[in-house]
N, CA, C and O atoms as CSV, one atom per row, in Angstrom:
chain,resi,resn,atom,element,x,y,z
A,1,MET,N,N,61.897,109.420,145.264
A,1,MET,CA,C,62.471,109.511,143.944
A,1,MET,C,C,61.456,108.941,142.952
A,1,MET,O,O,60.954,107.833,143.136
A,2,SER,N,N,61.166,109.693,141.923
A,2,SER,CA,C,60.187,109.253,140.938
A,2,SER,C,C,60.805,108.228,139.984
A,2,SER,O,O,62.024,108.060,139.935
A,3,THR,N,N,59.952,107.558,139.240
A,3,THR,CA,C,60.403,106.548,138.286
A,3,THR,C,C,61.278,107.174,137.213
A,3,THR,O,O,62.279,106.581,136.810
A,4,ASN,N,N,60.922,108.347,136.751
A,4,ASN,CA,C,61.697,109.034,135.725
A,4,ASN,C,C,63.104,109.368,136.232
A,4,ASN,O,O,64.077,109.228,135.492
A,5,GLU,N,N,63.213,109.805,137.480
A,5,GLU,CA,C,64.526,110.123,138.040
A,5,GLU,C,C,65.377,108.862,138.189
A,5,GLU,O,O,66.583,108.890,137.943
A,6,ARG,N,N,64.751,107.762,138.590
A,6,ARG,CA,C,65.483,106.502,138.707
A,6,ARG,C,C,66.004,106.040,137.352
A,6,ARG,O,O,67.145,105.588,137.246
A,7,LEU,N,N,65.182,106.149,136.324
A,7,LEU,CA,C,65.612,105.750,134.985
A,7,LEU,C,C,66.743,106.636,134.483
A,7,LEU,O,O,67.688,106.140,133.870
A,8,ARG,N,N,66.661,107.928,134.733
A,8,ARG,CA,C,67.710,108.849,134.308
A,8,ARG,C,C,69.009,108.536,135.045
A,8,ARG,O,O,70.083,108.578,134.444
A,9,SER,N,N,68.929,108.225,136.327
A,9,SER,CA,C,70.106,107.887,137.110
A,9,SER,C,C,70.741,106.594,136.613
A,9,SER,O,O,71.964,106.509,136.495
A,10,ARG,N,N,69.930,105.596,136.322
A,10,ARG,CA,C,70.438,104.338,135.777
A,10,ARG,C,C,71.101,104.549,134.426
A,10,ARG,O,O,72.150,103.967,134.148
A,11,SER,N,N,70.500,105.369,133.595
A,11,SER,CA,C,71.035,105.631,132.268
A,11,SER,C,C,72.380,106.328,132.344
A,11,SER,O,O,73.274,106.023,131.555
A,12,SER,N,N,72.545,107.259,133.278
A,12,SER,CA,C,73.814,107.979,133.376
A,12,SER,C,C,74.927,107.072,133.883
A,12,SER,O,O,76.093,107.294,133.555
A,13,ILE,N,N,74.597,106.058,134.672
A,13,ILE,CA,C,75.594,105.095,135.129
A,13,ILE,C,C,75.897,104.089,134.030
A,13,ILE,O,O,77.038,103.647,133.897
A,14,ARG,N,N,74.918,103.730,133.261
A,14,ARG,CA,C,75.057,102.705,132.233
A,14,ARG,C,C,75.936,103.166,131.067
A,14,ARG,O,O,76.676,102.360,130.503
A,15,THR,N,N,75.867,104.429,130.702
A,15,THR,CA,C,76.582,104.921,129.521
A,15,THR,C,C,78.092,104.682,129.580
A,15,THR,O,O,78.639,104.153,128.612
A,16,PRO,N,N,78.802,105.043,130.664
A,16,PRO,CA,C,80.252,104.766,130.689
A,16,PRO,C,C,80.568,103.272,130.637
A,16,PRO,O,O,81.580,102.873,130.061
A,17,ILE,N,N,79.718,102.454,131.231
A,17,ILE,CA,C,79.936,101.007,131.200
A,17,ILE,C,C,79.815,100.489,129.772
A,17,ILE,O,O,80.605,99.645,129.350
A,18,VAL,N,N,78.849,100.981,129.040
A,18,VAL,CA,C,78.660,100.557,127.644
A,18,VAL,C,C,79.830,101.028,126.787
A,18,VAL,O,O,80.316,100.277,125.943
A,19,ILE,N,N,80.283,102.252,126.991
A,19,ILE,CA,C,81.409,102.771,126.210
A,19,ILE,C,C,82.669,101.965,126.498
A,19,ILE,O,O,83.369,101.557,125.571
A,20,PHE,N,N,82.965,101.731,127.777
A,20,PHE,CA,C,84.153,100.962,128.142
A,20,PHE,C,C,84.044,99.519,127.638
A,20,PHE,O,O,85.019,98.968,127.127
A,21,GLY,N,N,82.877,98.913,127.779
A,21,GLY,CA,C,82.681,97.546,127.306
A,21,GLY,C,C,82.856,97.425,125.802
A,21,GLY,O,O,83.432,96.454,125.311
A,22,THR,N,N,82.360,98.407,125.079
A,22,THR,CA,C,82.524,98.412,123.617
A,22,THR,C,C,83.991,98.563,123.247
A,22,THR,O,O,84.483,97.870,122.356
A,23,ALA,N,N,84.691,99.463,123.925
A,23,ALA,CA,C,86.121,99.673,123.646
A,23,ALA,C,C,86.928,98.412,123.929
A,23,ALA,O,O,87.806,98.053,123.143
A,24,MET,N,N,86.646,97.742,125.030
A,24,MET,CA,C,87.388,96.525,125.361
A,24,MET,C,C,87.055,95.383,124.396
A,24,MET,O,O,87.930,94.596,124.037
A,25,THR,N,N,85.804,95.298,123.985
A,25,THR,CA,C,85.428,94.285,123.002
A,25,THR,C,C,86.196,94.498,121.702
A,25,THR,O,O,86.736,93.550,121.131
A,26,LEU,N,N,86.241,95.735,121.240
A,26,LEU,CA,C,86.979,96.050,120.014
A,26,LEU,C,C,88.475,95.805,120.191
A,26,LEU,O,O,89.144,95.363,119.257
A,27,PHE,N,N,89.004,96.088,121.385
A,27,PHE,CA,C,90.418,95.847,121.663
A,27,PHE,C,C,90.745,94.360,121.545
A,27,PHE,O,O,91.713,93.994,120.878
A,28,TYR,N,N,89.950,93.497,122.187
A,28,TYR,CA,C,90.216,92.063,122.134
A,28,TYR,C,C,90.082,91.518,120.715
A,28,TYR,O,O,90.907,90.718,120.276
A,29,LEU,N,N,89.058,91.944,120.005
A,29,LEU,CA,C,88.887,91.495,118.619
A,29,LEU,C,C,90.026,91.995,117.735
A,29,LEU,O,O,90.527,91.259,116.885
A,30,GLY,N,N,90.428,93.234,117.936
A,30,GLY,CA,C,91.527,93.806,117.149
A,30,GLY,C,C,92.852,93.122,117.425
A,30,GLY,O,O,93.599,92.818,116.494
A,31,MET,N,N,93.154,92.876,118.701
A,31,MET,CA,C,94.417,92.204,119.043
A,31,MET,C,C,94.444,90.780,118.496
A,31,MET,O,O,95.466,90.339,117.969
A,32,GLY,N,N,93.339,90.062,118.616
A,32,GLY,CA,C,93.296,88.702,118.088
A,32,GLY,C,C,93.488,88.668,116.587
A,32,GLY,O,O,94.231,87.836,116.066
A,33,THR,N,N,92.819,89.571,115.895
A,33,THR,CA,C,92.955,89.640,114.439
A,33,THR,C,C,94.375,90.037,114.036
A,33,THR,O,O,94.950,89.459,113.113
A,34,TYR,N,N,94.930,91.017,114.729
A,34,TYR,CA,C,96.273,91.503,114.401
A,34,TYR,C,C,97.326,90.425,114.659
A,34,TYR,O,O,98.290,90.315,113.902
A,35,LEU,N,N,97.156,89.635,115.709
A,35,LEU,CA,C,98.100,88.548,115.962
A,35,LEU,C,C,98.031,87.480,114.875
A,35,LEU,O,O,99.051,86.887,114.523
A,36,PHE,N,N,96.840,87.231,114.343
A,36,PHE,CA,C,96.719,86.272,113.241
A,36,PHE,C,C,97.357,86.800,111.959
A,36,PHE,O,O,98.009,86.049,111.234
A,37,ILE,N,N,97.171,88.084,111.677
A,37,ILE,CA,C,97.601,88.653,110.398
A,37,ILE,C,C,99.091,88.980,110.370
A,37,ILE,O,O,99.790,88.585,109.437
A,38,ASP,N,N,99.586,89.695,111.378
A,38,ASP,CA,C,100.958,90.198,111.367
A,38,ASP,C,C,101.860,89.315,112.229
A,38,ASP,O,O,101.811,89.377,113.457
A,39,LYS,N,N,102.668,88.505,111.584
A,39,LYS,CA,C,103.540,87.579,112.311
A,39,LYS,C,C,104.725,88.291,112.963
A,39,LYS,O,O,105.377,87.715,113.834
A,40,SER,N,N,105.017,89.526,112.564
A,40,SER,CA,C,106.138,90.251,113.164
A,40,SER,C,C,105.719,91.018,114.425
A,40,SER,O,O,106.576,91.550,115.130
A,41,PHE,N,N,104.428,91.081,114.715
A,41,PHE,CA,C,103.944,91.740,115.923
A,41,PHE,C,C,104.173,90.813,117.111
A,41,PHE,O,O,103.764,89.652,117.076
A,42,LEU,N,N,104.814,91.304,118.147
A,42,LEU,CA,C,105.197,90.516,119.324
A,42,LEU,C,C,105.984,89.273,118.897
A,42,LEU,O,O,105.493,88.152,119.031
A,43,PRO,N,N,107.207,89.470,118.383
A,43,PRO,CA,C,107.973,88.345,117.828
A,43,PRO,C,C,108.420,87.314,118.860
A,43,PRO,O,O,108.817,86.213,118.480
A,44,GLY,N,N,108.370,87.634,120.139
A,44,GLY,CA,C,108.810,86.687,121.161
A,44,GLY,C,C,107.825,85.564,121.425
A,44,GLY,O,O,108.158,84.614,122.134
A,45,ILE,N,N,106.629,85.646,120.878
A,45,ILE,CA,C,105.619,84.609,121.101
A,45,ILE,C,C,105.825,83.486,120.078
A,45,ILE,O,O,105.846,83.753,118.876
A,46,PRO,N,N,105.977,82.245,120.527
A,46,PRO,CA,C,106.130,81.118,119.582
A,46,PRO,C,C,104.900,80.981,118.675
A,46,PRO,O,O,103.789,81.342,119.064
A,47,ALA,N,N,105.110,80.459,117.475
A,47,ALA,CA,C,104.051,80.388,116.460
A,47,ALA,C,C,102.844,79.573,116.933
A,47,ALA,O,O,101.703,79.971,116.696
A,48,ASP,N,N,103.081,78.443,117.595
A,48,ASP,CA,C,101.961,77.623,118.068
A,48,ASP,C,C,101.128,78.362,119.101
A,48,ASP,O,O,99.898,78.380,119.042
A,49,PHE,N,N,101.826,78.968,120.046
A,49,PHE,CA,C,101.127,79.697,121.101
A,49,PHE,C,C,100.438,80.937,120.549
A,49,PHE,O,O,99.378,81.326,121.039
A,50,ARG,N,N,101.032,81.563,119.529
A,50,ARG,CA,C,100.455,82.770,118.915
A,50,ARG,C,C,99.065,82.488,118.355
A,50,ARG,O,O,98.137,83.269,118.565
A,51,SER,N,N,98.925,81.386,117.651
A,51,SER,CA,C,97.625,81.051,117.065
A,51,SER,C,C,96.583,80.752,118.137
A,51,SER,O,O,95.434,81.179,118.030
A,52,VAL,N,N,96.985,80.026,119.159
A,52,VAL,CA,C,96.064,79.704,120.249
A,52,VAL,C,C,95.661,80.979,120.980
A,52,VAL,O,O,94.481,81.195,121.258
A,53,PHE,N,N,96.638,81.819,121.287
A,53,PHE,CA,C,96.377,83.063,121.999
A,53,PHE,C,C,95.476,83.987,121.177
A,53,PHE,O,O,94.547,84.589,121.716
A,54,ALA,N,N,95.748,84.098,119.887
A,54,ALA,CA,C,94.918,84.933,119.018
A,54,ALA,C,C,93.489,84.395,118.954
A,54,ALA,O,O,92.533,85.170,118.986
A,55,GLY,N,N,93.340,83.088,118.866
A,55,GLY,CA,C,92.006,82.488,118.850
A,55,GLY,C,C,91.250,82.740,120.150
A,55,GLY,O,O,90.056,83.036,120.132
A,56,LEU,N,N,91.946,82.621,121.269
A,56,LEU,CA,C,91.309,82.891,122.562
A,56,LEU,C,C,90.906,84.359,122.694
A,56,LEU,O,O,89.848,84.663,123.244
A,57,LEU,N,N,91.737,85.264,122.197
A,57,LEU,CA,C,91.372,86.688,122.223
A,57,LEU,C,C,90.116,86.948,121.398
A,57,LEU,O,O,89.245,87.713,121.814
A,58,LEU,N,N,90.022,86.320,120.242
A,58,LEU,CA,C,88.832,86.486,119.407
A,58,LEU,C,C,87.588,85.910,120.079
A,58,LEU,O,O,86.527,86.534,120.074
A,59,ILE,N,N,87.723,84.731,120.649
A,59,ILE,CA,C,86.581,84.112,121.337
A,59,ILE,C,C,86.144,84.970,122.527
A,59,ILE,O,O,84.951,85.185,122.739
A,60,TYR,N,N,87.117,85.456,123.300
A,60,TYR,CA,C,86.783,86.281,124.456
A,60,TYR,C,C,86.158,87.612,124.016
A,60,TYR,O,O,85.241,88.109,124.669
A,61,GLY,N,N,86.644,88.180,122.927
A,61,GLY,CA,C,86.054,89.412,122.406
A,61,GLY,C,C,84.611,89.217,121.971
A,61,GLY,O,O,83.763,90.075,122.215
A,62,ILE,N,N,84.334,88.106,121.336
A,62,ILE,CA,C,82.954,87.789,120.936
A,62,ILE,C,C,82.079,87.589,122.167
A,62,ILE,O,O,80.942,88.060,122.213
A,63,TYR,N,N,82.615,86.889,123.162
A,63,TYR,CA,C,81.865,86.666,124.398
A,63,TYR,C,C,81.560,87.990,125.104
A,63,TYR,O,O,80.435,88.210,125.554
A,64,ARG,N,N,82.559,88.868,125.201
A,64,ARG,CA,C,82.332,90.164,125.848
A,64,ARG,C,C,81.309,90.990,125.089
A,64,ARG,O,O,80.468,91.656,125.693
A,65,GLY,N,N,81.380,90.948,123.771
A,65,GLY,CA,C,80.396,91.669,122.966
A,65,GLY,C,C,78.994,91.133,123.185
A,65,GLY,O,O,78.037,91.903,123.267
A,66,TYR,N,N,78.869,89.826,123.278
A,66,TYR,CA,C,77.563,89.225,123.529
A,66,TYR,C,C,77.039,89.625,124.904
A,66,TYR,O,O,75.871,89.991,125.039
A,67,ARG,N,N,77.892,89.560,125.925
A,67,ARG,CA,C,77.471,89.920,127.282
A,67,ARG,C,C,77.100,91.402,127.363
A,67,ARG,O,O,76.144,91.762,128.050
A,68,LEU,N,N,77.836,92.251,126.680
A,68,LEU,CA,C,77.518,93.675,126.649
A,68,LEU,C,C,76.142,93.885,126.039
A,68,LEU,O,O,75.330,94.646,126.565
A,69,TYR,N,N,75.888,93.216,124.938
A,69,TYR,CA,C,74.581,93.321,124.288
A,69,TYR,C,C,73.469,92.784,125.195
A,69,TYR,O,O,72.442,93.435,125.386
A,70,ALA,N,N,73.688,91.598,125.746
A,70,ALA,CA,C,72.641,90.971,126.566
A,70,ALA,C,C,72.353,91.753,127.840
A,70,ALA,O,O,71.197,91.845,128.252
A,71,ASP,N,N,73.376,92.316,128.471
A,71,ASP,CA,C,73.197,92.990,129.758
A,71,ASP,C,C,72.774,94.445,129.631
A,71,ASP,O,O,71.990,94.923,130.450
A,72,HIS,N,N,73.266,95.159,128.631
A,72,HIS,CA,C,73.087,96.606,128.613
A,72,HIS,C,C,72.359,97.165,127.398
A,72,HIS,O,O,71.711,98.206,127.498
A,73,LEU,N,N,72.452,96.503,126.269
A,73,LEU,CA,C,71.932,97.100,125.047
A,73,LEU,C,C,70.606,96.515,124.611
A,73,LEU,O,O,69.911,97.109,123.786
A,74,GLN,N,N,70.250,95.388,125.136
A,74,GLN,CA,C,68.989,94.766,124.757
A,74,GLN,C,C,67.841,95.513,125.435
A,74,GLN,O,O,67.859,95.744,126.643
A,75,ALA,N,N,66.875,95.873,124.656
A,75,ALA,CA,C,65.770,96.672,125.205
A,75,ALA,C,C,64.730,95.871,125.920
A,75,ALA,O,O,63.756,96.432,126.422
């Protein structure tokens, strides 16, 4: 297998991982932001826990975005 074929094979495997990772990063950031903004979303969650949970979702979303960049998008 030539170097060019190996790179093409790696690239075809990497693309779905990058797309899924980007979607999940946006999901976590969106859910965290939405929990902070809309108090009527998921009304069964107590107010104290809601803020902590939203903050953790935002932190985890930032972490996933950083790992996605460091592992797959950095040249």
